C-alpha positions as CSV (number, residue, x, y, z in Angstrom):
1,M,64.2,113.0,65.1
2,H,60.6,112.9,66.5
3,T,57.6,112.9,64.2
4,P,54.6,115.1,64.4
5,L,52.6,112.1,66.1
6,F,55.4,112.3,69.0
7,Q,54.9,116.0,69.2
8,L,51.3,115.8,69.5
9,A,51.8,113.2,72.4
10,Q,54.4,115.4,74.0
11,R,51.9,118.5,74.0
12,A,49.2,116.2,75.6
13,A,51.7,115.1,78.4
14,T,52.7,118.5,79.0
15,D,49.1,119.7,79.4
16,A,48.1,116.8,81.7
17,G,51.2,117.6,83.9
18,F,53.8,115.2,82.9
19,E,57.6,116.4,83.1
20,R,58.9,113.8,80.7
21,I,57.8,111.5,77.9
22,G,59.5,109.1,75.5
23,V,59.0,106.0,73.4
24,A,60.4,102.7,73.3
25,P,60.0,99.7,71.0
26,A,57.9,96.7,72.6
27,S,61.0,94.6,72.0
28,H,64.6,95.1,71.0
29,P,67.7,93.1,71.2
30,E,69.4,95.6,73.4
31,M,66.4,95.3,76.1
32,R,68.2,92.4,77.8
33,E,66.8,93.4,81.2
34,L,63.4,91.7,80.1
35,E,65.3,88.3,80.1
36,Y,66.7,88.7,83.4
37,F,63.2,89.1,84.9
38,S,62.5,85.2,85.1
39,E,65.7,84.8,86.7
40,W,64.7,87.4,89.3
41,I,61.4,85.8,90.0
42,D,63.1,82.3,90.0
43,A,65.8,83.4,92.6
44,G,62.6,84.1,95.0
45,Y,63.3,87.9,95.1
46,A,59.6,88.6,94.7
47,G,58.7,87.1,97.7
48,E,54.9,86.7,98.1
49,M,54.0,89.2,95.3
50,G,52.1,87.0,93.1
51,Y,51.1,89.4,90.6
52,L,54.6,89.7,89.5
53,K,54.7,85.9,88.6
54,R,51.6,85.6,86.4
55,R,52.1,83.7,83.3
56,S,50.9,83.7,79.7
57,D,49.2,80.8,78.1
58,S,52.7,79.6,76.8
59,G,53.8,79.5,80.5
60,E,56.1,82.4,80.3
61,Y,56.0,85.3,82.8
62,K,53.9,87.8,81.3
63,R,56.2,90.6,82.3
64,T,59.1,89.1,80.2
65,S,57.6,89.6,77.0
66,L,55.0,92.3,76.3
67,E,54.3,90.9,72.9
68,Q,53.3,87.5,74.7
69,A,50.7,89.3,76.7
70,L,49.7,91.7,74.2
71,P,50.6,90.3,70.6
72,W,49.8,93.4,68.9
73,A,52.1,95.6,70.9
74,K,54.8,97.4,68.8
75,S,55.7,100.4,70.9
76,V,55.5,101.7,74.4
77,V,54.9,105.5,75.5
78,V,56.4,106.3,78.7
79,V,55.6,109.2,80.6
80,A,57.1,110.6,84.1
81,I,55.5,112.9,86.6
82,N,57.2,114.4,89.7
83,Y,55.5,113.6,93.1
84,N,58.2,114.8,95.4
85,P,56.3,116.4,98.4
86,P,57.4,119.3,100.6
87,A,58.3,116.7,103.5
88,P,61.2,115.9,105.4
89,K,63.5,112.8,104.5
90,S,63.4,109.7,106.1
91,T,67.0,110.2,107.0
92,E,66.5,113.5,108.8
93,P,66.4,113.7,112.5
94,A,62.9,112.9,114.0
95,A,61.6,112.3,117.4
96,A,61.6,108.6,118.8
97,T,57.8,109.1,119.1
98,Q,57.4,109.5,115.4
99,G,56.9,106.8,112.7
100,W,57.8,107.0,109.0
101,I,55.4,106.7,106.0
102,S,57.0,106.6,102.4
103,R,56.7,109.9,100.4
104,Y,54.6,108.4,97.7
105,A,51.8,107.6,100.1
106,L,51.7,110.9,102.0
107,S,49.1,112.4,99.7
108,P,45.4,111.3,100.4
109,G,44.6,109.8,96.9
110,D,45.6,106.9,95.2
111,Y,48.6,107.9,92.6
112,H,47.5,104.8,90.1
113,N,44.1,106.5,89.6
114,T,45.7,110.1,89.5
115,V,48.3,109.2,87.0
116,L,46.1,106.9,85.0
117,H,43.4,109.6,84.3
118,K,46.1,112.1,83.1
119,L,47.7,109.2,81.2
120,R,44.2,108.8,79.3
121,R,44.3,112.2,78.1
122,I,47.4,111.5,76.2
123,E,45.9,108.3,75.0
124,S,42.7,110.0,73.7
125,A,44.7,112.7,71.9
126,L,46.6,110.0,70.1
127,L,43.6,108.1,69.3
128,E,41.5,111.1,68.1
129,D,44.4,112.3,65.6
130,L,45.1,108.7,64.3
131,R,41.5,108.0,63.7
132,T,40.9,111.3,62.1
133,A,43.7,110.3,59.7
134,G,42.0,106.9,59.1
135,V,44.8,104.9,61.1
136,E,43.5,101.9,63.1
137,V,45.2,101.6,66.5
138,M,45.1,99.6,69.6
139,T,46.2,100.9,72.9
140,R,46.4,100.2,76.7
141,S,47.2,102.3,79.5
142,Y,48.8,101.4,82.7
143,V,50.2,102.5,85.8
144,D,51.8,99.8,87.7
145,T,49.0,97.4,86.9
146,G,50.0,95.9,83.5
147,P,52.2,93.3,82.2
148,V,54.9,95.8,81.7
149,L,58.3,96.3,83.3
150,E,57.8,100.2,83.4
151,R,61.4,101.0,84.3
152,V,62.9,99.0,81.5
153,Y,60.7,100.8,78.9
154,A,61.5,104.1,80.7
155,K,65.1,103.4,80.3
156,Y,65.0,102.7,76.5
157,A,62.6,105.7,76.0
158,G,65.0,108.0,77.6
159,I,63.3,109.0,80.7
160,G,66.1,108.0,83.1
161,W,68.7,105.3,83.8
162,V,68.1,102.4,86.2
163,G,70.1,103.4,89.4
164,K,72.0,100.7,91.5
165,N,68.7,100.6,93.8
166,T,66.6,99.8,90.8
167,C,64.7,102.9,90.6
168,I,64.5,105.1,87.4
169,I,66.7,108.2,88.2
170,N,66.3,111.4,85.9
171,Q,69.2,113.9,85.9
172,Q,66.8,116.8,86.6
173,L,64.1,114.9,88.6
174,G,65.9,112.6,90.6
175,S,63.9,109.4,91.4
176,W,60.6,110.7,92.9
177,V,58.7,110.0,89.8
178,F,55.7,108.0,88.9
179,L,55.7,106.3,85.6
180,G,52.8,105.6,83.2
181,V,52.8,103.7,80.1
182,I,50.7,103.4,76.8
183,V,51.1,100.4,74.9
184,T,50.4,100.8,71.2
185,S,50.0,98.8,68.1
186,L,52.0,101.5,66.2
187,E,55.7,100.7,65.2
188,H,58.2,102.6,67.0
189,S,59.1,104.5,63.9
190,A,55.7,106.0,63.9
191,F,57.1,108.3,67.0
192,V,60.8,108.5,66.4
193,A,62.0,108.6,62.9
194,E,65.4,107.4,63.8
195,E,65.6,103.9,65.0
196,K,68.2,104.4,67.5
197,L,67.1,104.0,70.9
198,A,67.1,106.9,73.3
199,I,69.0,105.3,76.2
200,A,69.9,107.9,78.9
201,A,73.4,107.8,80.3
202,D,73.9,106.0,83.4
203,R,75.5,108.3,86.0
204,C,75.4,106.3,89.1
205,G,79.5,105.8,88.6
206,S,81.2,104.2,91.6
207,C,78.8,105.5,94.0
208,T,77.1,102.8,96.3
209,R,75.4,105.2,99.1
210,C,72.0,103.2,98.2
211,I,73.6,100.0,98.8
212,D,75.5,100.8,101.7
213,A,72.3,102.4,103.5
214,C,70.0,99.7,103.2
215,P,69.4,98.3,106.8
216,T,68.3,95.0,105.6
217,E,70.8,94.5,102.8
218,A,68.0,94.2,100.1
219,I,70.2,95.3,97.4
220,V,72.0,92.3,96.9
221,A,74.2,93.6,94.0
222,P,74.1,96.8,91.7
223,R,70.7,96.9,90.1
224,Q,69.6,93.7,91.8
225,L,67.0,94.0,94.6
226,D,65.8,91.3,96.7
227,A,62.3,92.4,97.3
228,S,61.8,89.7,99.9
229,R,64.2,91.6,102.1
230,C,63.2,95.2,101.5
231,I,61.3,97.3,104.2
232,A,58.8,98.4,101.8
233,Y,57.9,94.7,101.1
234,F,57.7,94.1,104.6
235,T,55.3,97.0,105.6
236,I,53.2,96.9,102.5
237,E,53.1,93.6,100.4
238,K,54.1,91.1,103.1
239,R,51.1,89.3,104.8
240,G,51.3,87.6,108.2
241,A,54.5,87.8,110.4
242,I,57.7,89.7,109.7
243,P,60.7,87.6,110.1
244,T,61.9,88.1,113.9
245,E,65.5,88.8,112.6
246,M,64.4,91.7,110.4
247,R,62.0,93.6,113.1
248,E,64.7,95.8,114.4
249,K,66.1,96.6,111.0
250,V,62.5,97.8,109.9
251,G,63.1,100.7,112.4
252,R,60.1,103.1,112.7
253,H,58.9,102.4,109.1
254,V,55.3,102.0,109.3
255,F,54.5,102.0,105.5
256,G,57.2,101.8,102.9
257,C,60.8,102.9,102.9
258,D,62.6,105.8,101.1
259,I,66.2,105.4,102.4
260,C,67.9,104.3,99.3
261,Q,66.3,107.2,97.6
262,D,67.0,109.7,100.4
263,V,70.6,109.1,100.3
264,C,71.0,109.2,96.4
265,P,73.0,112.2,95.4
266,W,70.8,112.7,92.3
267,N,67.9,113.6,94.8
268,R,69.6,116.4,96.5
269,K,68.2,119.1,94.3
270,S,64.9,117.2,93.2
271,P,62.4,119.7,92.6
272,I,59.2,119.9,94.7
273,T,56.1,118.9,93.0
274,T,53.7,121.7,92.4
275,N,50.9,119.1,91.6
276,P,48.1,119.5,94.3
277,D,47.3,115.9,93.8
278,F,50.6,115.0,95.3
279,L,50.6,117.5,98.2
280,P,50.9,115.6,101.7
281,D,48.4,115.1,104.3
282,S,50.4,116.9,107.3
283,S,49.1,114.2,109.6
284,L,51.0,111.6,108.0
285,V,54.5,113.2,108.0
286,N,56.4,111.7,110.9
287,P,53.2,110.6,112.5
288,D,52.8,110.3,116.1
289,L,52.9,106.5,116.8
290,A,50.7,106.4,119.8
291,Q,47.9,108.2,117.7
292,L,48.4,105.5,114.8
293,A,48.3,102.6,117.4
294,R,44.8,104.0,118.5
295,I,43.1,104.0,115.1
296,S,40.2,101.7,115.0
297,E,39.3,99.5,112.0
298,Q,36.5,101.7,111.1
299,E,38.6,104.9,111.3
300,F,41.4,103.3,109.3
301,R,39.1,102.3,106.7
302,H,37.4,105.7,106.3
303,R,40.6,107.5,106.7
304,F,42.7,105.6,103.9
305,R,39.9,104.5,101.7
306,G,41.4,105.1,97.9
307,S,45.1,105.7,99.7
308,P,48.0,103.6,99.3
309,M,48.0,103.0,103.0
310,S,44.9,100.9,102.5
311,R,47.2,98.2,100.8
312,A,48.8,97.1,104.1
313,K,45.4,96.2,105.5
314,Y,44.3,97.1,109.0
315,A,46.1,94.0,110.6
316,G,49.3,94.8,108.7
317,F,49.3,98.5,109.7
318,L,49.0,97.7,113.4
319,R,51.7,95.0,112.9
320,N,54.0,97.7,111.6
321,V,53.1,100.1,114.3
322,A,53.9,97.6,117.0
323,I,57.4,97.3,115.3
324,A,58.0,100.8,115.1
325,M,57.1,101.2,118.9
326,A,59.4,98.6,119.9
327,N,62.2,100.3,117.8
328,S,61.4,103.7,119.5
329,N,62.9,102.2,122.8
330,R,60.1,104.2,124.6
331,S,58.8,102.2,127.5
332,E,55.5,104.4,127.8
333,Y,54.3,102.6,124.8
334,V,53.9,99.5,126.6
335,A,50.4,100.4,127.8
336,D,49.3,100.8,123.9
337,L,51.0,97.6,122.9
338,E,49.3,95.8,125.7
339,E,46.0,96.9,123.9
340,L,47.3,95.6,120.6
341,A,48.4,92.4,122.5
342,A,44.8,91.7,123.4
343,S,43.8,91.9,119.6
344,E,41.8,88.9,118.2
345,D,44.2,89.1,115.2
346,P,47.1,86.8,116.0
347,V,49.6,88.6,113.8
348,V,48.8,91.8,115.7
349,S,48.9,90.3,119.0
350,D,52.1,88.3,118.6
351,H,54.0,91.3,117.2
352,A,52.6,93.6,119.8
353,K,53.9,90.9,122.5
354,W,57.2,90.8,120.8
355,A,57.5,94.6,120.9
356,I,56.7,94.4,124.8
357,N,59.4,91.9,125.4
358,H,61.9,94.0,123.1
359,L,61.2,97.2,125.2
360,N,61.4,95.6,128.6
361,A,64.8,93.9,127.5
362,K,66.2,97.2,126.3
363,K,65.0,99.0,129.5
364,N,66.6,96.2,131.5
365,Q,69.8,96.6,129.4
366,A,69.9,100.3,129.9
367,Q,69.5,99.8,133.8
368,L,72.3,97.3,133.8
369,S,74.5,99.7,132.1
370,L,73.6,102.5,134.4
371,L,74.5,100.5,137.2
372,A,77.8,99.5,135.6
373,E,78.8,103.1,135.4
374,I,77.7,104.0,138.9
375,A,79.4,100.9,140.6
376,P,83.0,102.3,140.4
377,S,81.8,105.6,141.8
378,V,80.1,104.1,144.7
379,A,83.1,101.8,145.3
380,R,85.6,104.8,145.4
381,S,83.2,106.8,147.8
382,E,83.5,103.7,150.4
């Protein structure tokens, strides 16, 4: 049974545009996923994402124990908002001249700021009500930036279950949701009269479509992602060179990857967002690779200021475009790639040269295959 305080938060969440809200305790014996995080980091699955490896003064990873990072933390309010844009899926047919940008990055703004602004409306409503009642409380709001494993708390707040691709899946919304959390010094019982956790039922069953569809085999086991092999990691988080053996597997992904979500049966009927903050920039939907390759650094900074796209940095963006061009198998891109090969940035230059060699090799291979097909006919005619 929910308390009046939860009902207040729920009304504020609805008014702010969130579709789901729940509350989980800051710690609980059943929340064993928090213990697994250290093992995941130590296995090297976080790659170069140093922010995930930050430690507390006691030497523990901050995200393994919220109460180590924030000793006053007792409960976590979790909200979810649908961002699913009216755009094609990455698994749908597209021209070889087009690249792919992840659905979450199609809108011009940064979702961190958008969601945080909405989240603080809930936080303000809670603080105002509690202070009026003479209750002292501490709170912190985060959207992907705090020492919080959001998806774990989302599971135990009843928002959804953790899918085999490690995304939170809600039965009605699918996995196209942004999560926000408000850490509070209030006991879980302040929001939920019954101490029983509101754990969403796991409805993945025997399905392994996300695991089977991943080109880089990044989902090494159900609910275990080797992020250092993920296309999203390569195209967003990775600095420097993308491993040669992974470049063909990256395909034409310029920023991020949605394959594991696009093949998920629970996303077949995911509702399209009506939130104007998440409507896509049409020029980023299956964008033309040649146009992307010709964006100057000044244009990149101006166009993607405040957008998730800026996270890749200009050099990383061009590196990704070069790989996408290589995987298009379109020899007309050699001219654009030669321009990139002349870049002063060694990463851009090296990837462009690799792309040129890749396209030339594919062209030669196609010519040899054609000759092999023609040869028997020529021999018969003689």
